Phi, psi and omega in degrees: 000144182267114182297333178293319178291321178298318180295321179296325182280315189251353181060215182272009175288349184229116173280145186237140175226134179109219173086350179275126181285105184296339177295329179290336180286348177278350185263211184259184182303319182299316180291322178295315177303310181299318182295315181290315183291337176293336179268000182306317180301324178290320179295319180290328182283335180090167180073024182215130175245110182281125175199170176282150176280142178064234183247159175283125183292156183292347180274004174273113179298145180304319179300322178292323177298316179296322177298314178304313179296320178297318180296318178297317178297318178300313181297320182276358177072033182260000000 
Protein backbone atom coordinates (compact mmCIF):
# COMPACT_ATOMS: atom_id res chain seq x y z
CA UNK A 1 0.00 0.00 0.00
CA UNK A 2 1.21 3.47 -0.79
CA UNK A 3 1.30 5.65 2.34
CA UNK A 4 1.11 8.80 0.20
CA UNK A 5 -2.21 7.64 -1.28
CA UNK A 6 -3.50 6.61 2.15
CA UNK A 7 -2.70 10.05 3.57
CA UNK A 8 -4.40 11.72 0.61
CA UNK A 9 -7.50 9.61 1.19
CA UNK A 10 -7.72 9.58 5.01
CA UNK A 11 -5.72 12.61 6.08
CA UNK A 12 -4.55 12.59 9.69
CA UNK A 13 -7.40 10.34 10.79
CA UNK A 14 -5.02 7.47 10.13
CA UNK A 15 -1.52 7.17 11.62
CA UNK A 16 0.83 5.27 9.34
CA UNK A 17 3.77 2.93 9.99
CA UNK A 18 5.82 1.24 7.27
CA UNK A 19 5.62 2.18 3.63
CA UNK A 20 9.30 1.81 2.71
CA UNK A 21 9.71 -0.47 -0.31
CA UNK A 22 12.24 -3.02 0.91
CA UNK A 23 13.00 -4.03 -2.68
CA UNK A 24 14.65 -0.65 -3.17
CA UNK A 25 17.04 -1.43 -0.31
CA UNK A 26 18.59 -4.22 -2.39
CA UNK A 27 19.79 -1.64 -4.92
CA UNK A 28 22.21 1.28 -4.64
CA UNK A 29 22.44 4.57 -2.79
CA UNK A 30 20.45 6.44 -5.46
CA UNK A 31 17.45 4.13 -5.19
CA UNK A 32 17.57 4.19 -1.41
CA UNK A 33 17.71 8.00 -1.44
CA UNK A 34 14.75 8.21 -3.82
CA UNK A 35 12.66 5.78 -1.77
CA UNK A 36 13.22 7.56 1.53
CA UNK A 37 12.92 11.08 0.11
CA UNK A 38 9.67 10.25 -1.70
CA UNK A 39 8.19 9.74 1.78
CA UNK A 40 9.60 13.03 3.10
CA UNK A 41 6.29 14.91 2.90
CA UNK A 42 4.70 12.38 5.22
CA UNK A 43 7.57 12.56 7.69
CA UNK A 44 7.40 16.35 7.73
CA UNK A 45 3.61 16.26 8.08
CA UNK A 46 3.70 13.92 11.09
CA UNK A 47 1.72 10.85 11.98
CA UNK A 48 4.01 8.61 9.95
CA UNK A 49 6.86 6.30 10.98
CA UNK A 50 8.87 5.19 7.94
CA UNK A 51 10.11 1.62 8.09
CA UNK A 52 9.96 -1.58 6.07
CA UNK A 53 6.88 -3.73 6.45
CA UNK A 54 7.41 -7.09 8.14
CA UNK A 55 11.10 -8.08 8.11
CA UNK A 56 14.09 -6.93 6.11
CA UNK A 57 14.77 -9.65 3.51
CA UNK A 58 18.11 -11.45 3.51
CA UNK A 59 19.02 -10.05 0.08
CA UNK A 60 19.42 -6.53 1.53
CA UNK A 61 23.15 -6.05 2.08
CA UNK A 62 24.09 -4.83 5.55
CA UNK A 63 25.84 -1.80 4.03
CA UNK A 64 22.59 -0.87 2.26
CA UNK A 65 20.69 -1.14 5.54
CA UNK A 66 23.17 1.26 7.13
CA UNK A 67 22.79 3.60 4.15
CA UNK A 68 19.00 3.50 4.57
CA UNK A 69 19.34 4.43 8.25
CA UNK A 70 21.76 7.26 7.40
CA UNK A 71 19.38 8.68 4.78
CA UNK A 72 16.50 8.63 7.30
CA UNK A 73 18.66 10.38 9.89
CA UNK A 74 19.70 12.97 7.33
CA UNK A 75 16.10 13.63 6.37
CA UNK A 76 14.98 13.87 9.98
CA UNK A 77 17.88 16.16 10.88
CA UNK A 78 19.40 13.74 13.38
